N, C-alpha and C positions, 0 to 999 in steps of 0.2 A: 763758204764760197770764197774764192780768191779773186784778186783783181790785179791787173798789171799796171804799173805806174812807170811813166817816163819822167824822170827828174832832170831839170835843166839848170845849169849854172851859166847865165847869159854873159856873153862878152863878144866884142867885135873881132878881136884877134883870135881868141880861143873860146869855143863854146864847149863846156863840159856836159856830159850826159851820163845817166845811169838808168838802167831798167831793172825793176824788181817785180817779182810775183809775191804777193803777200796776202794776208788775211784781209777781209773786207771790213776793217775796223781801225780806228786811229788809236785805240787803247793799247796796242802792243805791236812790237816788231818781231816777236817770237814767230818763228816759222817762215819769215821772209826769205826769199831765195834770190840771189843776184843772177840775173839773166845775162846782162852785158853792161859794159861801161866804156867810155872813151872820150875823145875830144874831136872836134871839128876845127880846123885851123884855116885862117885866110892869110895871104901874103901881106906883109906890112906896107909895101909900096903900091898896093892896089887901091883905086878910088873907093871911097866909103860905100857908094851906091852899089858897086860891083861886089864888094864884100858882103853887104847885106843880102843881095840876091843869091850869092853862093850859099850863105848860111840858111836862108829861107828854103832853098832847094834841098840842101842836105838834111835839114830838119824835117821837111816833108817826106823825104825818103825814109828817115828813121821811123816816122809815124806809120808810114805804109808797111814797113818791114815788121815792126814790133806790135802794131795794133793795140796800143795802150788803152786802158779804160779811163785813165786819168793822166793829164799832163800837168806837172808841178813845176813852177818857175821859182827860182830862189829870189827873194826880195833883195833889191839893190842895197848896197852899203854906201852911205854917204859920209864923207869926211866932215870935220867941223865947218860950220858956215855954209853947209849945203853943197860943197864942192864934190864933184864926181868926175870920172873919166868921161870924155865926150862920147865915146862910142857905146858906153854901157846902156844909157836909155834908148838909143836907137836899136841896139841889139835886143834889148828886152821887148821893145815893140815888135820887132821882127819875130821873135820867139812866140809872143802872144798871138801874133797874126797867123802864124803857121798852125799853132794849136787850135785857134778858133775856126780855121777853115776845115778842120776835121770834125768828126762827130763826137770826139772825146771832150768831157768837161775839163776845165783847167782851173788852176788856182795859183796864187802867189804866196809863198811861205818864207818866213825868215830863216836864215842859216842858223844852225846851232853852233854856239861858241864853244 
């Protein structure tokens, strides 16, 4: 049995996404097929609230279009002393919120280095 996964790299200015169809197991990526990938961008001079709303709407459109079985969020990367870009936590909350309003399970996963 295969499952469709929507993977998200959260960001306020740029949200990256990828959609794969793969085996229903975490043990292997053999046989996984790339369905689509891309980015969603927001203009730099737009208020943060408007940017989050745009990303939320676009993410919901992606979920509606691809109908994933699982939504996977990339875990945030923090610099030494806990520093991070202001928009990233907000964008991650937005991504998680959009995923949670759908019927798909979601999870947060570390990026592979």
